[in-house]
C-alpha positions as CSV (number, residue, x, y, z in Angstrom):
1,M,71.8,157.1,116.0
2,V,75.2,157.4,117.6
3,T,76.2,154.4,119.7
4,Q,78.6,154.4,122.5
5,G,81.0,152.2,120.5
6,S,81.2,154.7,117.6
7,V,81.8,157.5,120.1
8,S,84.7,155.6,121.7
9,V,86.2,154.8,118.3
10,G,86.0,158.4,117.2
11,R,87.5,159.6,120.4
12,A,90.4,157.1,120.1
13,C,91.0,158.1,116.5
14,R,91.2,161.8,117.5
15,V,93.7,161.0,120.3
16,I,96.1,159.2,118.0
17,G,95.5,161.4,115.0
18,L,93.9,158.7,112.8
19,Q,91.0,159.2,110.4
20,R,87.9,157.1,111.1
21,S,87.7,156.0,107.5
22,L,91.1,154.3,107.9
23,W,89.8,152.5,111.0
24,Y,86.9,151.0,109.1
25,Y,88.8,150.4,105.8
26,E,88.9,146.8,104.6
27,S,91.3,145.8,101.9
28,H,89.8,144.0,98.8
29,K,93.0,143.0,97.1
30,D,93.0,139.6,95.5
31,D,96.6,138.3,95.2
32,S,95.6,134.7,94.6
33,Q,96.9,134.7,91.0
34,V,100.2,136.3,92.0
35,I,100.6,133.7,94.8
36,V,100.0,130.8,92.4
37,K,102.4,132.2,89.9
38,L,105.2,132.8,92.5
39,S,104.7,129.3,93.9
40,A,105.1,127.8,90.5
41,L,108.2,129.8,89.8
42,A,109.7,128.9,93.2
43,E,109.0,125.2,92.5
44,N,110.6,125.3,89.0
45,F,113.5,127.7,89.8
46,P,114.2,127.2,93.6
47,T,117.6,128.8,93.4
48,R,116.5,132.1,91.6
49,G,115.5,135.4,93.2
50,F,112.9,138.0,92.9
51,D,114.4,139.8,89.9
52,K,114.4,136.6,87.9
53,Y,110.9,135.8,88.9
54,Y,109.6,139.3,88.0
55,G,111.5,139.2,84.7
56,I,109.7,135.9,83.8
57,I,106.3,137.4,84.8
58,R,106.8,140.5,82.6
59,K,108.0,138.3,79.7
60,E,104.8,136.3,79.9
61,G,102.8,139.5,79.5
62,L,101.4,139.8,83.0
63,K,100.9,143.5,83.9
64,W,101.4,143.2,87.7
65,G,103.2,146.1,89.3
66,R,106.7,145.4,90.7
67,S,105.8,146.7,94.1
68,R,102.7,144.4,94.3
69,V,104.7,141.4,93.3
70,L,107.5,142.2,95.7
71,R,105.0,142.6,98.5
72,V,103.5,139.2,97.9
73,Y,107.0,137.7,97.4
74,R,107.9,138.9,100.9
75,E,104.7,137.8,102.5
76,M,105.3,134.3,101.1
77,K,108.8,134.5,102.8
78,L,110.5,133.6,99.6
79,T,113.4,135.9,100.5
80,R,114.9,133.2,102.6
81,R,117.4,131.1,100.7
82,R,116.0,127.6,100.3
83,K,118.1,124.4,100.0
84,H,117.7,122.9,96.6
85,K,115.9,119.5,96.9
86,R,117.2,116.7,94.8
87,R,114.3,115.2,92.9
88,L,114.1,111.7,91.5
89,P,113.4,111.3,87.8
90,Q,109.9,110.2,86.9
91,R,109.6,106.4,87.2
92,V,107.7,104.5,84.6
93,K,105.1,102.0,86.0
94,E,106.1,98.5,84.9
95,P,104.0,95.5,85.7
96,L,105.5,92.7,87.9
97,Q,106.1,90.0,85.3
98,K,106.3,86.4,86.1
99,Q,109.8,85.0,85.4
100,L,110.0,81.7,83.6
101,L,113.8,81.1,84.2
102,P,116.0,81.4,87.2
103,N,118.9,84.0,87.4
104,Q,117.1,86.4,85.0
105,S,115.6,88.8,87.4
106,Y,116.6,89.6,91.0
107,S,114.8,91.9,93.5
108,M,116.5,93.7,96.4
109,D,115.4,95.7,99.4
110,F,116.5,96.8,102.8
111,M,115.0,96.1,106.2
112,S,115.6,97.9,109.6
113,D,115.8,96.7,113.2
114,S,117.7,97.4,116.3
115,L,119.7,95.6,119.0
116,V,118.8,95.6,122.7
117,N,121.0,98.6,123.3
118,G,119.1,100.6,120.7
119,R,121.7,100.5,117.9
120,K,120.1,100.4,114.5
121,L,120.6,97.6,112.1
122,R,120.2,97.3,108.3
123,I,119.4,94.1,106.5
124,L,120.0,93.7,102.7
125,K,118.0,91.0,101.1
126,V,118.2,89.6,97.5
127,V,115.6,87.2,96.0
128,D,115.3,85.3,92.6
129,D,112.0,86.4,91.1
130,C,111.5,83.0,89.4
131,T,112.3,80.5,92.1
132,R,111.6,82.8,95.1
133,E,115.0,81.7,96.4
134,S,116.6,83.9,99.0
135,L,120.0,84.6,97.6
136,A,121.5,86.9,100.3
137,V,120.7,88.2,103.8
138,W,123.4,90.5,104.9
139,C,123.1,92.4,108.2
140,D,125.3,95.3,109.3
141,Y,125.1,98.6,111.0
142,S,125.5,100.5,107.7
143,I,125.4,99.1,104.2
144,P,126.5,101.7,101.6
145,G,126.4,101.2,97.9
146,E,129.9,99.7,97.8
147,R,128.8,96.9,100.2
148,V,125.7,96.3,98.1
149,I,128.0,95.7,95.1
150,E,130.1,93.2,97.1
151,V,127.1,91.2,98.1
152,L,125.8,91.1,94.5
153,Q,129.2,90.0,93.2
154,Q,129.3,87.2,95.7
155,V,125.8,86.1,94.5
156,I,126.8,86.3,90.9
157,T,129.9,84.2,91.5
158,E,127.9,81.5,93.1
159,R,125.0,81.6,90.5
160,Q,124.8,83.8,87.4
161,K,124.6,87.4,86.4
162,P,121.0,88.5,86.2
163,V,119.5,90.5,83.3
164,Q,117.7,92.9,85.5
165,I,117.4,93.9,89.2
166,R,114.2,95.4,90.6
167,V,114.8,97.9,93.5
168,D,113.2,100.9,95.1
169,N,114.5,104.5,95.1
170,G,116.7,104.2,98.2
171,P,120.0,106.2,98.2
172,E,122.0,103.0,98.0
173,F,120.3,102.0,94.8
174,T,120.3,105.4,93.2
175,S,124.0,106.1,94.1
176,K,126.4,106.7,91.3
177,V,128.6,103.8,92.5
178,F,125.7,101.3,92.1
179,T,124.3,102.6,88.9
180,E,127.7,102.7,87.2
181,W,128.5,99.2,88.4
182,C,125.3,97.8,86.9
183,K,125.9,99.7,83.7
184,G,129.4,98.1,83.4
185,Q,127.9,94.7,84.1
186,C,125.1,95.3,81.5
187,I,122.4,94.8,84.2
188,T,119.2,96.8,83.8
189,I,117.9,98.5,86.9
190,K,114.1,98.4,87.3
191,Y,113.1,101.2,89.7
192,I,109.6,101.0,91.2
193,Q,107.6,104.2,91.5
194,P,108.0,106.0,94.8
195,G,105.4,105.0,97.4
196,R,104.4,101.8,95.5
197,P,106.1,98.9,97.3
198,M,103.6,96.5,95.7
199,Q,105.6,96.9,92.5
200,N,108.3,95.0,94.2
201,A,106.0,92.3,95.6
202,Y,108.4,89.4,95.5
203,I,110.9,90.9,97.9
204,E,108.2,92.5,100.0
205,R,106.6,89.0,100.6
206,L,110.1,87.6,101.6
207,N,110.6,90.5,104.0
208,R,107.3,89.7,105.7
209,T,108.4,86.1,106.3
210,F,111.8,87.1,107.5
211,R,110.4,89.7,109.9
212,E,107.9,87.2,111.4
213,D,110.4,84.4,111.7
214,V,113.5,86.3,112.8
215,L,113.2,90.0,113.6
216,D,109.9,89.8,115.6
217,A,110.7,86.4,117.2
218,Y,114.1,87.2,118.8
219,I,115.8,89.9,120.9
220,F,119.3,90.5,119.6
221,E,122.3,91.6,121.8
222,T,125.0,91.5,119.1
223,L,125.3,91.8,115.4
224,E,126.7,88.3,115.2
225,E,123.5,86.8,116.6
226,V,121.5,88.4,113.8
227,R,123.8,87.1,111.2
228,I,123.8,83.5,112.6
229,L,120.0,83.4,112.8
230,S,119.7,84.9,109.3
231,D,121.9,82.3,107.8
232,E,119.9,79.5,109.5
233,W,116.6,81.1,108.4
234,Q,117.8,81.3,104.8
235,Y,118.7,77.6,104.7
236,K,115.3,76.6,106.1
237,Y,113.5,78.9,103.7
238,N,115.3,77.7,100.6
239,Y,115.5,73.9,101.4
240,L,112.7,73.0,103.8
241,E,109.8,75.3,103.4
242,P,107.3,74.6,100.6
243,H,105.5,77.5,98.8
244,D,102.0,77.6,97.5
245,S,103.1,79.9,94.6
246,L,105.6,77.2,93.6
247,Q,103.0,74.3,93.6
248,G,104.2,73.0,97.0
249,K,107.9,73.0,96.1
250,T,110.7,74.6,97.9
251,P,112.7,77.3,96.1
252,V,115.7,74.9,95.6
253,M,113.4,72.2,94.2
254,M,111.9,74.8,91.9
255,K,115.3,75.8,90.7
256,E,116.4,72.2,90.0
257,S,113.2,71.5,88.1
258,L,113.8,74.4,85.7
259,P,116.5,74.6,82.9
260,A,119.1,77.2,83.4
261,A,119.1,80.1,80.9
262,S,122.4,78.9,79.4
263,H,121.1,75.4,78.9
264,L,117.9,76.7,77.3
265,K,119.9,78.8,74.9
266,Q,122.0,75.8,73.9
267,M,118.8,73.8,73.3
268,I,117.5,76.5,71.0
269,E,120.8,76.8,69.1
270,Q,120.8,73.0,68.7
271,D,117.3,73.0,67.3
272,Q,117.9,75.8,64.9
273,P,119.8,73.7,62.3
274,N,117.0,71.1,62.4
275,V,114.5,73.9,61.8
276,H,116.5,75.3,58.9
277,Q,116.8,71.7,57.5
278,Q,113.1,71.1,57.7
279,Q,112.4,74.4,55.9
280,N,114.8,73.6,53.1
281,T,113.3,70.2,52.7
282,Q,109.8,71.6,52.5
283,S,110.9,74.2,50.0
284,F,112.6,71.5,47.9
285,I,109.4,69.4,47.9
286,S,107.2,72.3,46.9
287,N,109.5,73.1,44.0
288,E,109.5,69.5,42.8
289,R,105.7,69.5,42.9
290,N,105.5,72.7,40.9
291,N,107.9,71.3,38.3
């Protein structure tokens, strides 16, 4: 039975000189494997071109035709030059350890806010992981890696050089200037995994308190206002506010109740001769008993 639709299709094909079989033809090509392979090559070698990709495909023993691979390559729009994306090295998950001594492990992080006129602000914060003491709150319009080093040097001058610093993967902390400075100071950088702020929980908890007490509580017109309020907040936080995690002590009280790392080292060195003397005495007694 010939329908009106088939007649109109046949008439249209005759007018344009097209065979009816081509009108009803449906492609059954499956290029899913080629797409997956080209996607992987583009991910691993983003700066290479089609000739390099096809050479790798043939080397792996895949018998796809060049014209087929080129067609899929163009359909995926891989002919456009792509900017090579800098990728972070894989970060190892490290548990957040409780520190027993002050000045051994610091944590750092950035916060953002803005003035009334809309100009953005950056706030750098440093905390002692053991005493939870806020060591620095520096506010500025821009804080590059060089300024981060200056703030840390001031903290180290007033206190002590830490063994490690826990940070996220921000550009200020991954910059060559900061990493080389830490290497020269023999300070280990502990990077958290991307998207895992809970691995830097000490500074994140401090950020929450600072935002509630300062950033969300006031409207700032100048940068100087932010700095004055930040200094006042840091004094109250360290000297006046007790913490449940510190058994009701303030951070300064917690620091004063703990021995410094240098004092602990001296205590251990003083006890070592006594230990050696006891061991020698015990060995002498045991030899006399055997004789």
